[in-house]
Each structure stands twice: as C-alpha cells, then as structure tokens.
DODRENMI-576387 format. One record per atom (N, C-alpha, C): x, y, z. Coordinates in pm, whole numbers, plus 50000, padded with zeros to 5 digits. Layout:
! residues N
- X_Y_Z
...
END
This chain:
! residues 102
- 21915_95737_39357
- 21934_95679_39224
- 21838_95743_39126
- 21862_95718_39001
- 21778_95773_38895
- 21634_95727_38912
- 21615_95603_38952
- 21479_95549_38970
- 21405_95623_39082
- 21477_95669_39183
- 21414_95742_39293
- 21351_95874_39246
- 21403_95927_39136
- 21357_96057_39088
- 21245_96046_38985
- 21214_95924_38943
- 21110_95906_38842
- 20974_95943_38901
- 20903_96028_38831
- 20772_96074_38878
- 20661_95979_38839
- 20543_96018_38877
- 20424_95942_38846
- 20322_96033_38781
- 20197_96008_38811
- 20090_96094_38760
- 20085_96226_38835
- 20001_96315_38786
- 19992_96449_38845
- 19955_96444_38994
- 19858_96363_39031
- 19817_96355_39171
- 19929_96299_39259
- 19996_96196_39210
- 20107_96137_39286
- 20220_96237_39303
- 20255_96306_39195
- 20364_96404_39202
- 20329_96519_39296
- 20204_96563_39294
- 20161_96670_39384
- 20172_96624_39529
- 20136_96499_39556
- 20146_96448_39692
- 20292_96437_39736
- 20379_96398_39646
- 20522_96390_39678
- 20574_96529_39716
- 20535_96631_39642
- 20578_96768_39674
- 20526_96807_39812
- 20398_96780_39839
- 20343_96813_39971
- 20417_96738_40081
- 20449_96612_40057
- 20523_96532_40157
- 20663_96590_40181
- 20731_96627_40074
- 20865_96686_40087
- 20858_96815_40168
- 20761_96900_40134
- 20749_97027_40203
- 20701_97011_40347
- 20642_96896_40378
- 20600_96866_40515
- 20714_96803_40596
- 20829_96783_40532
- 20946_96735_40605
- 20985_96590_40580
- 20916_96522_40492
- 20951_96382_40466
- 21084_96373_40392
- 21172_96286_40441
- 21302_96268_40375
- 21351_96125_40379
- 21264_96032_40411
- 21303_95890_40416
- 21302_95829_40275
- 21378_95724_40259
- 21380_95651_40132
- 21405_95740_40012
- 21322_95723_39911
- 21338_95798_39786
- 21316_95948_39804
- 21252_95987_39913
- 21223_96129_39934
- 21350_96211_39957
- 21456_96150_40006
- 21581_96223_40028
- 21636_96277_39896
- 21638_96194_39793
- 21690_96237_39663
- 21598_96342_39600
- 21468_96323_39615
- 21372_96419_39558
- 21385_96553_39630
- 21401_96548_39761
- 21419_96671_39840
- 21541_96748_39792
- 21649_96677_39763
- 21770_96743_39713
- 21745_96813_39581
- 21669_96749_39493
- 21638_96811_39362
- 21548_96932_39381
- 21449_96921_39471
- 21362_97035_39499
- 21445_97152_39552
- 21536_97125_39644
- 21622_97230_39701
- 21713_97290_39594
- 21766_97207_39507
- 21854_97256_39400
- 21777_97348_39304
- 21655_97308_39268
- 21572_97393_39181
- 21537_97524_39250
- 21505_97516_39379
- 21473_97638_39453
- 21595_97729_39460
- 21713_97673_39484
- 21835_97752_39492
- 21863_97821_39358
- 21845_97749_39249
- 21866_97809_39117
- 21768_97923_39093
- 21644_97905_39136
- 21544_98010_39122
- 21581_98132_39206
- 21629_98108_39327
- 21674_98219_39412
- 21787_98298_39347
- 21879_98227_39284
- 21993_98293_39219
- 21946_98376_39099
- 21855_98321_39020
- 21804_98396_38905
- 21734_98523_38952
- 21648_98511_39053
- 21584_98629_39108
- 21687_98726_39165
- 21783_98674_39238
- 21888_98754_39300
- 21964_98836_39195
- 21978_98781_39077
- 22051_98849_38969
- 21983_98979_38927
- 21853_98990_38954
- 21779_99109_38913
- 21782_99219_39018
- 21838_99188_39135
- 21837_99283_39246
- 21960_99373_39244
- 21948_99488_39307
- 22059_99584_39314
- 22177_99526_39389
- 22149_99458_39501
- 22253_99395_39581
- 22232_99245_39577
- 22333_99171_39537
- 22322_99026_39526
- 22356_98959_39658
- 22266_98874_39704
- 22284_98801_39829
- 22373_98678_39810
- 22371_98620_39690
- 22441_98492_39666
- 22569_98508_39585
- 22621_98628_39581
- 22745_98652_39510
- 22722_98738_39387
- 22824_98807_39350
- 22819_98894_39233
- 22783_98814_39109
- 22712_98876_39017
- 22670_98807_38895
- 22788_98761_38811
- 22907_98810_38840
- 23026_98765_38767
- 23073_98627_38811
- 23026_98581_38929
- 23062_98446_38976
- 22991_98342_38890
- 23051_98225_38880
- 22987_98116_38807
- 22852_98085_38871
- 22756_98050_38786
- 22620_98021_38832
- 22619_97911_38936
- 22698_97803_38914
- 22696_97691_39009
- 22750_97732_39146
- 22843_97824_39150
- 22896_97873_39278
- 22786_97950_39351
- 22713_98032_39279
- 22604_98109_39339
- 22492_98018_39386
- 22462_97913_39309
- 22359_97817_39351
- 22403_97748_39480
- 22528_97711_39488
- 22579_97648_39611
- 22559_97739_39731
- 22578_97870_39713
- 22556_97965_39821
- 22408_97972_39859
- 22319_97956_39764
- 22175_97967_39788
- 22114_97839_39845
- 22184_97727_39835
- 22129_97600_39882
- 22090_97603_40030
- 22168_97669_40113
- 22136_97678_40256
- 21998_97740_40275
- 21971_97849_40206
- 21841_97914_40218
- 21729_97826_40162
- 21757_97754_40055
- 21656_97665_39998
- 21617_97555_40096
- 21716_97489_40154
- 21688_97385_40254
- 21616_97444_40376
- 21660_97561_40418
- 21597_97625_40534
- 21450_97656_40507
- 21419_97697_40386
- 21281_97725_40349
- 21196_97599_40356
- 21251_97488_40311
- 21179_97360_40318
- 21163_97319_40464
- 21272_97322_40539
- 21273_97272_40677
- 21191_97357_40773
- 21182_97486_40747
- 21109_97576_40837
- 20959_97576_40812
- 20917_97521_40698
- 20776_97524_40663
- 20740_97643_40576
- 20835_97731_40554
- 20812_97850_40473
- 20773_97815_40329
- 20837_97715_40273
- 20805_97673_40135
- 20663_97617_40128
- 20623_97540_40229
- 20487_97484_40232
- 20384_97597_40243
- 20412_97696_40325
- 20321_97810_40338
- 20310_97885_40205
- 20421_97905_40139
- 20420_97974_40009
- 20340_97896_39906
- 20353_97764_39907
- 20276_97680_39814
- 20127_97692_39843
- 20089_97692_39970
- 19947_97705_40007
- 19890_97838_39959
- 19966_97945_39978
- 19922_98078_39931
- 19909_98078_39779
- 20007_98025_39710
- 20003_98020_39564
- 19882_97941_39514
- 19855_97827_39577
- 19740_97746_39537
- 19610_97822_39560
- 19599_97892_39671
- 19479_97968_39703
- 19455_98080_39601
- 19559_98154_39571
- 19548_98263_39473
- 19512_98206_39336
- 19577_98097_39298
- 19550_98035_39169
- 19405_97989_39158
- 19354_97928_39265
- 19215_97882_39264
- 19117_97998_39257
- 19144_98106_39330
- 19057_98223_39324
- 19058_98286_39185
- 19174_98294_39123
- 19183_98349_38987
- 19107_98262_38887
- 19120_98131_38903
- 19049_98039_38814
- 18898_98055_38829
- 18851_98068_38951
- 18707_98086_38975
- 18656_98218_38922
- 18738_98324_38934
- 18695_98455_38886
- 18691_98462_38734
- 18760_98370_38668
- 18762_98368_38522
- 18640_98299_38463
- 18563_98232_38550
- 18444_98159_38501
- 18331_98249_38468
END
C-alpha cells in the first residue's frame, strides 16, 4: 500500500535500505523491495542505453518493456548480496573522499 512506502528520517531510511539489501521482505519490506528493484532496473536500462550492445533490448523498444527485462537482474542483485556489496564499497569510497577533502 501507499503507506508501506512512506519513508522516515535519514537514519531510518538508511536502515530500511540495509535491511532490504540483507534480504528482508516481510511486511512493508516487500513493497519497498519492489520499488528498490524497479529503480535499479530503470538505472540498468539507462546505463544499458549507452552501451554498444544492449542487454535489455534495443533502444527502440519502449522504456517500460526494457525495464521489465532488467527486473530479473535487479532482483538477482538484491538476492545474491551483490547490491549490498556495491553499497558497502560506495560508502567506503565516499567516506574516504570526504576525509581527504578535510
């Protein structure tokens, strides 16, 4: 439901993302997980559009059709732990860059 998708403060939202990427899908997390996967799939399609060979269909296909093709990979990334690993790497790099700017 719409209420399941309502966020909270920054710390709460960050914890929800970590929980989703750790495999939580009970209760309200199921709907949030679907939105996370949908956003990831859309991002994959946008990136895919810049490549010589498109994995999710030719750029002439409707965007929603290409996103539907990318959803499998998005869910797999969440379920395999790959998305959590990528987030950890991104956080580490971001923190090092922030410290080096001081």
